C-alpha positions as semicolon CSV with decimal commas, in nm:
position;residue;x (nm);y (nm);z (nm)
1;M;-1,137;1,303;0,696
2;A;-1,064;1,133;0,356
3;E;-1,286;0,876;0,224
4;I;-1,143;0,528;0,286
5;E;-1,192;0,459;-0,096
6;T;-0,947;0,770;-0,199
7;V;-0,700;0,658;0,084
8;V;-0,689;0,287;-0,051
9;D;-0,661;0,433;-0,431
10;N;-0,383;0,669;-0,292
11;Y;-0,222;0,349;-0,133
12;I;-0,212;0,166;-0,451
13;A;-0,108;0,480;-0,653
14;A;0,201;0,492;-0,419
15;W;0,299;0,133;-0,485
16;N;0,304;0,239;-0,876
17;E;0,447;0,582;-0,822
18;G;0,804;0,564;-0,980
19;D;0,880;0,939;-0,929
20;A;1,033;0,981;-0,594
21;G;0,869;1,317;-0,519
22;G;0,531;1,208;-0,626
23;R;0,558;0,879;-0,430
24;A;0,632;1,092;-0,123
25;R;0,340;1,314;-0,152
26;L;0,130;1,010;-0,195
27;I;0,280;0,833;0,114
28;A;0,211;1,178;0,317
29;E;-0,140;1,189;0,196
30;T;-0,198;0,811;0,279
31;F;0,011;0,729;0,581
32;T;0,027;0,896;0,929
33;D;0,387;1,009;1,017
34;D;0,459;0,732;1,241
35;A;0,296;0,451;1,018
36;T;0,408;0,108;0,993
37;Y;0,391;-0,162;0,723
38;L;0,468;-0,539;0,781
39;D;0,426;-0,850;0,529
40;P;0,610;-1,174;0,504
41;L;0,882;-1,004;0,281
42;M;0,932;-0,660;0,412
43;S;0,861;-0,380;0,652
44;G;0,875;0,001;0,675
45;D;0,852;0,233;0,972
46;G;0,757;0,605;0,901
47;A;0,739;0,781;0,591
48;A;1,122;0,724;0,473
49;G;1,089;0,341;0,565
50;I;0,761;0,295;0,362
51;D;0,894;0,475;0,066
52;A;1,221;0,284;0,074
53;M;1,034;-0,041;0,098
54;I;0,801;0,059;-0,193
55;A;1,117;0,169;-0,397
56;G;1,269;-0,173;-0,321
57;A;0,953;-0,347;-0,438
58;Q;0,962;-0,153;-0,770
59;A;1,329;-0,242;-0,828
60;A;1,265;-0,597;-0,782
61;Y;0,950;-0,604;-1,014
62;P;1,037;-0,348;-1,293
63;G;0,734;-0,277;-1,521
64;H;0,482;-0,449;-1,285
65;R;0,176;-0,241;-1,149
66;F;-0,036;-0,298;-0,846
67;E;-0,422;-0,292;-0,898
68;L;-0,688;-0,290;-0,651
69;K;-0,851;-0,639;-0,662
70;S;-1,138;-0,609;-0,402
71;G;-1,245;-0,386;-0,141
72;P;-1,192;-0,167;0,053
73;D;-1,422;-0,297;0,332
74;M;-1,414;-0,096;0,659
75;H;-1,570;-0,115;0,988
76;N;-1,482;0,087;1,289
77;D;-1,126;0,176;1,253
78;R;-1,010;-0,131;1,050
79;V;-0,999;-0,179;0,656
80;R;-0,912;-0,459;0,436
81;F;-0,855;-0,480;0,087
82;S;-0,697;-0,715;-0,181
83;W;-0,447;-0,636;-0,473
84;T;-0,265;-0,794;-0,754
85;L;0,076;-0,744;-0,888
86;S;0,080;-0,789;-1,270
87;G;0,334;-0,751;-1,538
88;A;0,335;-0,818;-1,913
89;D;0,274;-1,187;-1,874
90;G;0,011;-1,138;-1,601
91;P;-0,025;-1,149;-1,237
92;V;0,279;-1,255;-1,027
93;A;0,142;-1,185;-0,694
94;A;-0,155;-1,130;-0,501
95;G;-0,244;-1,029;-0,141
96;T;-0,476;-0,888;0,112
97;D;-0,383;-0,609;0,350
98;F;-0,552;-0,502;0,678
99;A;-0,487;-0,180;0,808
100;L;-0,576;0,065;1,129
101;V;-0,721;0,382;1,013
102;A;-0,621;0,684;1,225
103;G;-0,876;0,948;1,330
104;D;-0,763;1,168;1,036
105;G;-0,853;0,883;0,792
106;R;-0,496;0,793;0,716
107;L;-0,346;0,457;0,751
108;E;-0,154;0,391;1,078
109;A;-0,057;0,027;1,038
110;V;-0,088;-0,211;0,758
111;T;-0,039;-0,580;0,776
112;G;-0,019;-0,740;0,438
113;F;-0,071;-1,125;0,349
114;L;0,050;-1,289;0,038
115;D;-0,228;-1,498;-0,148
116;Q;0,021;-1,627;-0,413
117;S;0,388;-1,580;-0,508
């Protein structure tokens, strides 16, 4: 089972990966095959849905990068962590994600909350 710090680092890396093949590899390492993602602005089901969602976010915010702000904090099969999305002029968004961790250590379901927009 992967350490949760590595899984969350890969999660952030997937959001920043502009190469489709590299992003697909990170998604496969980070999410279960049937994983889901949901936040107030978007959602994705399975690897293809999550990939399309991330690609859409990258298109909407070109030149921006996600960074881990705090965490991960984990208990039982739950994890939370906070992130920021920044561009050349500084942060444009921040949020906190909560996830269900599968038995193999990958993320099974992620629910995101936006702290600012």
